[in-house]
C-alpha positions in Angstrom: -7.0 -50.2 -14.9 -9.9 -48.2 -16.1 -9.5 -45.2 -18.4 -9.9 -42.5 -15.8 -7.0 -43.9 -13.6 -4.8 -44.1 -16.7 -5.5 -40.5 -17.5 -4.8 -39.4 -13.9 -1.5 -41.4 -13.9 -0.4 -39.8 -17.2 -1.3 -36.4 -15.8 0.9 -36.9 -12.7 3.8 -38.1 -14.9 3.5 -35.2 -17.2 3.3 -32.8 -14.3 6.4 -34.2 -12.7 8.3 -33.9 -15.9 7.2 -30.2 -16.2 5.3 -30.8 -19.4 2.1 -29.5 -17.9 2.3 -25.8 -17.1 -0.1 -23.5 -15.1 -0.5 -19.8 -15.4 -0.3 -18.0 -12.1 -2.2 -15.0 -13.6 -5.3 -16.6 -15.1 -5.1 -20.3 -13.7 -5.0 -21.9 -17.2 -3.3 -25.3 -17.5 -1.7 -26.6 -20.7 0.7 -29.1 -22.1 3.9 -27.5 -23.4 5.1 -28.2 -26.9 8.6 -28.9 -25.7 10.4 -29.6 -22.4 11.6 -26.0 -22.1 9.7 -23.3 -20.2 7.0 -21.6 -22.3 7.5 -17.9 -23.1 3.9 -16.9 -22.5 0.5 -18.3 -21.4 -1.5 -19.4 -24.4 -4.8 -18.1 -22.9 -4.0 -14.7 -21.4 -0.8 -14.1 -23.3 1.1 -13.0 -20.1 4.8 -13.3 -20.4 5.2 -13.3 -16.6 2.7 -16.1 -16.3 4.8 -18.0 -13.8 5.4 -15.0 -11.5 2.9 -14.9 -8.7 3.8 -11.3 -7.6 1.0 -8.8 -7.9 1.9 -5.7 -9.9 1.6 -2.6 -7.7 -0.8 0.1 -8.6 0.8 3.6 -9.0 -0.9 7.0 -8.8 0.1 10.4 -10.1 -0.1 13.3 -7.6 -0.5 15.7 -10.5 -3.3 14.3 -12.7 -4.7 11.5 -10.4 -4.1 8.8 -13.1 -3.8 5.2 -11.7 -2.0 2.3 -13.5 -0.4 -1.1 -12.9 3.4 -1.2 -13.2 4.8 -3.1 -16.1 7.4 -4.7 -13.9 6.5 -5.4 -10.3 10.1 -4.9 -9.0 10.8 -1.6 -10.8 9.5 1.8 -10.0 8.2 3.8 -13.0 10.0 7.0 -13.8 7.0 9.1 -14.7 3.2 9.1 -15.1 2.2 7.6 -18.5 -0.7 10.0 -18.7 0.9 13.5 -18.0 4.6 12.5 -18.0 5.3 14.1 -14.6 7.5 12.5 -12.0 5.2 13.1 -9.1 4.1 9.5 -8.6 3.7 7.1 -5.7 2.3 3.6 -5.0 -1.5 3.8 -4.5 -1.2 2.1 -1.1 1.2 4.8 0.1 -1.0 7.5 -1.3 -4.0 6.2 0.6 -2.0 6.1 3.8 -0.9 9.7 3.3 -4.5 10.8 2.7 -5.6 8.9 5.8 -2.9 10.5 7.9 -3.4 14.0 6.5 -3.5 16.8 9.0 -7.0 17.8 9.9 -8.4 21.2 10.7 -7.9 22.4 14.2 -11.1 23.6 15.9 -11.7 25.8 18.9 -12.7 22.8 20.9 -9.2 21.3 20.1 -7.5 24.4 21.5 -9.7 24.4 24.6 -9.0 20.7 25.2 -5.2 21.2 24.8 -5.3 24.2 27.2 -7.2 22.3 29.9 -5.3 19.0 29.6 -1.7 19.9 28.8 -0.7 19.8 32.4 -2.2 16.4 33.1 -1.5 14.6 29.8 1.5 14.2 27.5 1.5 15.5 23.9 1.2 12.0 22.4 -1.8 11.3 24.7 -3.5 14.5 23.7 -2.8 13.8 20.0 -4.3 10.3 20.2 -7.4 11.5 22.1 -8.0 14.3 19.6 -7.1 12.2 16.5 -4.5 14.6 15.3 -0.7 14.7 14.9 1.7 15.5 17.8 3.1 18.3 15.7 -0.4 19.9 15.6 -0.7 19.7 19.4 2.8 21.2 19.8 1.8 24.0 17.4 -1.4 24.8 19.5 0.7 25.0 22.7 3.3 27.2 21.0 0.7 29.5 19.6 -1.0 29.9 23.0 2.4 30.7 24.6 3.3 33.2 21.9 0.0 35.0 22.5 0.7 35.2 26.3 -1.6 32.5 27.5 -0.2 30.9 30.7 0.2 27.2 29.9 0.7 25.3 33.2 3.9 23.2 33.3 3.5 19.5 33.7 3.3 18.4 37.4 5.8 15.8 38.6 4.2 12.5 39.3 4.9 11.4 42.9 
């Protein structure tokens, strides 16, 4: 056997016996000093080196500060910057901003008025890119102000 094959064979044996460890955070591989599981990665010093879970990013509503959670499965109690409890996961915050109610324009009111007899509220909301509650609010405001909103026709 040549030297390279001997090294590969030794590597495989060590790996099977769990003497070679790999950090799931930085990818570093090393031979442990003992048979037991190492406490931390020697390169990046991560104590959760064998945990492949990504730590979620949190955002404070109050000050806008963003940080990675210390423990991926636990929700932080407060913002480490301003110490307020108004926090959320960044991904949830981004969804909320994306779904935020938009300004209603006069064109939206005209479209709702002209099409509310022929279209359902969800169809109108989808067409205009607004929430169903905004469409219902437009219809209610028109009715309050005495505008005759035609009732939906029964489909034959």
